C-alpha positions in Angstrom: 5.9 12.7 6.9 2.1 12.7 6.4 0.2 10.3 4.2 -3.3 10.0 3.1 -4.3 6.8 1.2 -7.3 6.3 -1.0 -8.4 2.9 -2.2 -9.5 2.7 -5.9 -10.8 -0.1 -8.0 -9.0 1.5 -10.9 -6.6 4.5 -11.1 -4.9 5.9 -14.1 -2.8 9.0 -14.8 -1.1 10.6 -17.8 1.9 12.9 -17.6 0.9 16.1 -19.2 3.7 18.7 -18.6 6.7 19.1 -16.4 6.2 21.5 -13.5 8.9 23.2 -11.4 11.6 20.8 -10.2 10.1 17.9 -12.2 12.3 14.8 -12.5 13.5 13.7 -15.8 11.4 11.0 -17.5 11.7 9.1 -20.7 10.0 11.4 -23.3 8.0 8.5 -24.7 6.1 8.2 -21.3 4.7 11.7 -21.6 1.1 11.5 -22.8 0.9 7.7 -22.2 -1.6 6.5 -19.6 -0.4 4.4 -16.7 -3.2 2.2 -15.3 -3.6 0.3 -12.0 -6.3 -2.0 -10.6 -7.2 -2.5 -7.0 -4.7 0.0 -5.7 -3.9 2.3 -2.8 -2.9 5.7 -3.9 -0.8 7.2 -1.1 -0.3 10.9 -1.2 2.9 11.4 0.8 3.9 14.9 2.1 7.5 15.0 3.1 8.3 17.5 5.8 11.6 19.0 6.8 13.5 16.5 9.0 12.0 13.4 7.3 15.3 12.4 5.7 16.5 9.8 6.3 13.3 7.8 6.1 12.3 6.0 9.3 11.2 2.4 9.6 7.9 3.7 11.2 7.1 5.6 8.0 7.4 2.4 5.9 5.3 0.5 8.5 2.6 3.2 8.2 2.3 2.9 4.4 2.3 -0.9 4.7 -0.5 -0.6 7.3 -2.6 1.5 4.9 -2.0 -1.2 2.2 -3.0 -4.0 4.6 -6.1 -2.3 5.8 -7.3 -1.5 2.3 -6.4 -4.9 0.9 -4.7 -3.2 -2.1 -2.9 -5.2 -4.8 -0.7 -2.2 -5.8 0.6 1.0 -4.1 0.9 4.1 -6.2 2.9 6.9 -4.4 2.3 10.5 -5.2 4.8 12.6 -3.2 5.3 16.3 -2.6 7.3 18.5 -0.2 5.5 20.1 2.7 5.7 23.6 1.4 4.5 22.9 -2.2 1.0 23.5 -3.4 -0.9 21.0 -5.5 -0.1 23.0 -8.7 3.6 22.8 -8.0 4.4 26.2 -6.5 6.1 26.7 -3.2 4.2 28.6 -0.5 5.4 31.7 1.2 6.3 29.7 4.2 9.1 27.9 2.3 12.6 29.3 3.0 13.9 30.2 -0.5 17.4 29.1 0.5 16.2 25.6 1.5 13.8 24.9 -1.4 16.2 22.8 -3.5 17.6 21.0 -0.4 14.0 20.1 0.6 13.1 18.9 -2.9 16.3 16.7 -2.9 15.3 15.3 0.5 11.8 14.7 -0.7 13.1 12.8 -3.7 15.3 10.7 -1.5 12.5 9.9 1.0 10.1 8.9 -1.8 12.7 6.7 -3.5 13.7 5.1 -0.2 10.0 4.5 0.6 9.3 2.8 -2.7 12.5 0.7 -2.4 11.8 -0.4 1.1 8.2 -1.3 0.3 9.4 -3.4 -2.6 11.8 -5.2 -0.2 8.7 -6.3 1.7 7.2 -7.7 -1.5 4.8 -4.8 -2.2 4.0 -3.9 -5.8 4.9 -0.2 -5.8 4.7 2.6 -8.5 6.3 6.0 -7.8 4.6 8.7 -9.8 7.2 11.0 -11.4 7.8 14.0 -9.1 6.9 17.5 -10.2 4.7 16.6 -13.2 1.3 17.9 -14.0 -1.0 14.9 -14.6 -4.4 14.1 -15.8 -6.0 11.5 -13.5 -9.0 9.2 -13.6 -10.1 7.0 -10.9 -13.0 4.6 -10.1 -14.1 3.8 -6.6 -14.4 0.3 -5.4 -17.8 -1.1 -4.5 -16.6 -1.6 -1.0 -15.6 1.6 0.9 -12.5 1.7 3.1 -12.3 4.4 5.8 -8.5 4.8 5.7 -6.8 6.9 8.3 -4.4 9.7 7.6 -1.0 9.0 9.2 1.7 11.4 10.4 5.1 10.2 11.3 7.4 12.6 13.1 11.2 12.6 12.4 11.6 11.0 15.9 9.4 8.1 14.8 6.2 9.0 16.7 3.2 7.8 14.6 -0.2 9.6 14.8 -3.1 7.9 13.1 -6.2 10.0 12.5 -9.4 8.1 11.4 -11.0 9.2 8.1 -14.3 10.1 9.6 -14.9 13.1 7.4 -14.0 11.5 4.0 -10.7 13.3 3.6 -9.5 10.3 1.6 -11.8 11.2 -1.2 -9.8 14.4 -1.6 -6.3 12.8 -1.3 -5.3 13.4 -4.9 -4.2 16.8 -6.2 -5.7 16.2 -9.6 -9.2 16.0 -10.9 -10.9 12.6 -10.3 -13.8 11.4 -12.4 
């Protein structure tokens, strides 16, 4: 699992259209803006072998939340072999795509549930949807690291010295 967190003063998104493998949502939520203040938006990339979720992965996201002093966590998840526009790359094994999507959904759901058990306020963005986003940076800047957690539990923390957190969202940010 890899995660990049970005701290925003405000973040909002609107579901626009279902993409490939999109989860079912209440039709009344499409076109309705979801808004969050003082939040950490964590882009979580689920890799093969990440299911079941490790306790180290939960600790890594909690660490990003603690470091950023965020009031909410918004999780945007994707499988490892999926491009930001919802297509699978050529590296994806066609026979395993649905299994990997199912594992990704399980990991994201488990992550949100376990974070809630620790008292975190968590919102899981609907998987597979095209969204319109808008975000406003905080006055204070946080240099959040990117975090990789191997299926064995090894945690690799990489400082955000090049501003990768500013590009953590796969949607236009204004």
